[in-house]
C-alpha positions as CSV (number, residue, x, y, z in Angstrom):
1,M,-56.3,-23.5,55.2
2,T,-56.2,-27.3,55.4
3,P,-59.7,-28.7,55.5
4,R,-60.7,-30.8,58.5
5,V,-63.3,-33.5,59.0
6,Q,-66.2,-32.0,61.0
7,R,-67.3,-34.2,63.9
8,A,-71.0,-34.8,64.3
9,A,-72.7,-33.0,67.2
10,P,-73.4,-35.1,70.2
11,P,-76.8,-36.9,69.9
12,F,-78.5,-34.8,72.5
13,M,-77.5,-31.6,70.6
14,Q,-78.8,-33.1,67.4
15,I,-82.1,-33.6,69.1
16,A,-82.1,-30.1,70.5
17,D,-81.1,-28.7,67.0
18,H,-83.9,-30.6,65.4
19,F,-86.6,-29.2,67.6
20,R,-85.1,-25.7,67.8
21,Q,-85.2,-25.4,64.1
22,K,-88.8,-26.5,63.9
23,I,-89.6,-23.8,66.5
24,V,-87.7,-21.1,64.7
25,D,-89.3,-22.0,61.4
26,G,-92.8,-21.9,63.0
27,V,-93.5,-25.6,62.4
28,L,-93.9,-26.0,66.1
29,T,-95.8,-23.0,67.4
30,Q,-96.3,-21.5,70.9
31,D,-97.8,-24.0,73.4
32,T,-97.4,-27.0,71.0
33,K,-96.7,-30.2,72.9
34,L,-93.5,-32.0,72.0
35,P,-93.3,-35.8,71.9
36,S,-92.5,-37.4,75.3
37,I,-89.0,-38.2,76.3
38,A,-89.8,-41.9,75.8
39,E,-91.1,-41.2,72.3
40,I,-88.1,-39.1,71.3
41,A,-85.7,-41.8,72.6
42,E,-87.5,-44.5,70.6
43,E,-87.7,-42.4,67.4
44,W,-84.0,-41.4,67.6
45,G,-82.7,-44.7,68.9
46,V,-81.1,-43.2,71.9
47,A,-81.3,-43.7,75.7
48,T,-84.0,-41.7,77.5
49,A,-81.3,-39.9,79.4
50,T,-79.9,-38.6,76.1
51,A,-83.4,-37.5,74.9
52,A,-84.0,-35.8,78.3
53,K,-80.7,-34.0,77.9
54,G,-81.7,-32.6,74.5
55,I,-85.0,-31.3,75.9
56,K,-83.1,-29.8,78.9
57,Q,-80.8,-27.9,76.4
58,L,-83.9,-26.4,74.8
59,Q,-85.1,-25.4,78.2
60,A,-81.8,-23.7,79.0
61,E,-82.0,-21.8,75.7
62,G,-85.5,-20.6,76.5
63,Y,-87.4,-22.4,73.7
64,V,-89.6,-24.8,75.8
65,R,-91.1,-25.4,79.2
66,S,-91.6,-28.7,80.9
67,T,-94.4,-29.5,83.3
68,T,-96.0,-32.7,84.7
69,Q,-98.2,-32.7,81.5
70,G,-95.2,-32.7,79.2
71,T,-92.9,-30.3,77.3
72,F,-94.4,-27.3,75.4
73,V,-93.0,-24.7,73.1
74,D,-92.6,-21.5,75.1
75,L,-90.7,-18.4,74.0
76,G,-92.2,-16.3,76.7
77,R,-89.0,-16.3,78.8
78,K,-86.7,-15.7,76.0
79,L,-85.1,-12.2,75.7
80,T,-86.9,-10.1,73.1
81,S,-84.1,-8.6,71.2
82,G,-84.8,-7.6,67.6
83,S,-83.5,-10.9,66.3
84,D,-85.7,-12.9,68.6
85,R,-88.9,-11.3,67.4
86,L,-88.7,-13.3,64.2
87,Q,-88.8,-16.5,66.2
88,L,-91.7,-15.1,68.3
89,Q,-93.6,-14.2,65.1
90,R,-93.2,-17.6,63.6
91,A,-93.9,-19.5,66.8
92,T,-96.8,-17.5,68.2
93,G,-98.1,-15.3,65.4
94,S,-97.0,-12.2,67.2
95,G,-93.6,-10.5,67.7
96,F,-94.6,-9.3,71.1
97,R,-94.9,-10.6,74.6
98,P,-97.7,-9.6,77.0
99,G,-97.3,-6.0,78.0
100,E,-95.0,-5.0,75.1
101,H,-95.9,-2.6,72.4
102,V,-94.1,-0.8,69.6
103,E,-93.9,2.8,68.4
104,I,-93.0,3.4,64.7
105,V,-90.6,6.3,64.9
106,G,-90.0,6.7,61.2
107,A,-89.8,5.0,57.8
108,G,-88.8,6.0,54.3
109,L,-86.2,5.8,51.5
110,V,-82.9,7.4,52.4
111,A,-79.4,7.6,50.9
112,A,-77.3,4.7,52.3
113,P,-74.5,5.7,54.7
114,A,-71.2,4.0,54.2
115,E,-71.7,1.4,57.0
116,I,-75.1,0.5,55.7
117,A,-74.0,0.3,52.0
118,E,-71.3,-2.1,52.9
119,A,-73.6,-4.3,55.0
120,L,-76.3,-4.5,52.2
121,G,-73.8,-4.7,49.4
122,V,-74.9,-1.5,47.6
123,E,-73.1,1.7,46.6
124,A,-72.8,4.4,49.2
125,G,-75.7,6.9,48.7
126,A,-77.9,4.3,47.0
127,P,-81.6,4.5,48.0
128,V,-82.3,2.1,50.9
129,V,-85.3,1.6,53.2
130,R,-84.8,2.8,56.8
131,R,-87.3,1.8,59.4
132,Q,-87.0,2.8,63.1
133,R,-89.1,1.4,65.9
134,R,-89.1,1.7,69.7
135,Y,-90.2,-1.3,71.7
136,L,-91.5,-0.6,75.1
137,D,-93.0,-2.4,78.2
138,D,-94.2,-1.2,81.6
139,E,-90.6,-0.7,82.6
140,G,-89.8,1.7,79.7
141,V,-87.7,1.3,76.5
142,I,-86.7,-2.2,75.6
143,T,-84.8,-1.4,72.4
144,L,-84.6,1.3,69.8
145,S,-84.4,-0.8,66.6
146,T,-83.3,0.6,63.2
147,S,-83.7,-1.7,60.1
148,W,-82.1,-1.2,56.7
149,L,-83.2,-2.9,53.6
150,H,-82.5,-2.7,49.8
151,G,-84.4,0.1,48.2
152,D,-86.0,-2.1,45.6
153,L,-88.0,-3.8,48.3
154,A,-90.0,-0.6,48.6
155,E,-91.3,-1.3,45.1
156,Q,-92.6,-4.7,46.0
157,A,-93.7,-3.8,49.5
158,P,-94.4,-0.1,49.6
159,E,-95.6,-0.4,53.3
160,L,-91.9,-0.8,54.3
161,A,-91.4,2.9,53.6
162,V,-94.5,4.0,55.5
163,A,-94.3,4.9,59.3
164,E,-97.0,2.4,60.3
165,A,-96.9,-1.0,62.0
166,L,-96.8,-4.0,59.7
167,P,-99.3,-6.8,60.3
168,R,-96.6,-9.6,60.1
169,M,-93.5,-7.5,60.8
170,T,-90.9,-6.9,58.2
171,F,-89.9,-10.4,57.5
172,G,-93.5,-11.6,57.1
173,L,-94.3,-8.9,54.6
174,I,-91.1,-9.5,52.5
175,E,-91.8,-13.2,52.4
176,D,-95.4,-12.7,51.3
177,R,-94.4,-10.3,48.5
178,T,-91.1,-11.7,47.3
179,G,-90.8,-15.3,48.5
180,R,-87.5,-14.3,50.2
181,R,-87.4,-16.0,53.6
182,A,-84.9,-15.1,56.4
183,V,-83.0,-18.4,57.1
184,R,-79.7,-17.3,58.7
185,R,-78.6,-14.5,60.9
186,R,-75.4,-13.2,62.6
187,D,-75.6,-11.2,65.9
188,V,-72.8,-8.8,66.9
189,V,-73.0,-7.5,70.5
190,A,-71.0,-4.3,71.1
191,L,-70.9,-1.1,73.0
192,R,-71.6,2.0,70.9
193,P,-72.0,5.6,71.8
194,V,-75.7,6.7,71.7
195,P,-76.2,9.0,68.7
196,E,-77.7,12.5,69.1
197,D,-80.9,11.5,67.3
198,A,-81.4,8.5,69.5
199,S,-80.7,9.9,72.9
200,G,-84.2,11.4,73.5
201,L,-85.9,8.2,72.3
202,L,-83.7,6.0,74.6
203,G,-83.7,8.5,77.5
204,I,-79.9,8.2,77.5
205,E,-77.5,11.1,77.1
206,A,-75.9,11.3,73.7
207,G,-72.4,9.8,73.6
208,T,-73.0,7.5,76.5
209,P,-71.8,3.9,75.7
210,A,-74.9,1.7,75.3
211,L,-75.2,-2.1,74.6
212,T,-76.1,-2.8,71.0
213,V,-77.0,-5.9,69.0
214,T,-76.3,-5.7,65.3
215,N,-78.1,-8.3,63.1
216,Y,-77.4,-9.5,59.6
217,Y,-80.1,-11.6,58.0
218,W,-79.7,-13.7,54.9
219,D,-82.3,-15.2,52.6
220,Q,-82.4,-18.7,51.2
221,D,-80.2,-17.6,48.3
222,G,-77.5,-16.2,50.6
223,S,-78.3,-12.5,49.9
224,V,-78.5,-10.0,52.8
225,I,-82.2,-9.3,53.3
226,E,-81.9,-6.9,56.3
227,Y,-79.3,-5.2,58.4
228,A,-80.5,-4.0,61.8
229,I,-79.0,-2.2,64.8
230,D,-80.7,-2.3,68.2
231,F,-79.8,0.0,71.0
232,M,-80.8,-1.6,74.3
233,G,-82.7,0.6,76.8
234,G,-81.1,1.7,80.0
235,G,-80.9,-1.2,82.6
236,R,-81.6,-3.9,80.0
237,Q,-79.5,-7.0,79.9
238,L,-78.6,-9.7,77.4
239,T,-78.5,-13.1,79.0
240,A,-77.8,-16.6,77.8
241,E,-77.9,-19.9,79.7
242,Y,-76.4,-23.2,78.4
243,D,-75.3,-26.5,79.8
244,I,-71.6,-27.1,79.9
245,N,-70.6,-30.5,78.7
């Protein structure tokens, strides 16, 4: 394929990307106040309208709220899919919103099924960590989330193979023990039939098509650190809101 010159993102998107990354990385945590529109405009050398458009983009994506007192980091309105919990953890210190809780369904070392082996880059049947959790709120099941990780991580972090909650969630524990930090992810949204072993946990009849989000996470060295499949609970929705330019 012939290479092409990549055009720089519009200035307002560069501003949004800058602050979004700081929020995702936990540099800007929940309720932290961002610089004013005037300060952003001066620092970036752009018009105040451009700076305001960048902040509006963050609002549309669910990363900040704006009030008469200023603009503040706020992930409280963002959908809590499995992939968003990492952002919540880094920004707020917790992977949960008010009213949410988790049940650890199971954890342990298992032989990797073919799909999992391919995703993690291991041989089929190789030992891998399987952790399954059910996230709930006062309306019922949010997601049934199953994470798969390389089996050798269980040697460095044995807690991963134990059916108990982790104090800093999976990524926090792995980063603490190994230095591997999740820096990139891919989300795949699809309909999948509900498996027999998940139907009771979801309250959905086996074989019924359900909305799923499959997440691939890579560390700073480009290696897959986790592969996860989330089945959304009945009546749940995935939404996204963006400005059209």
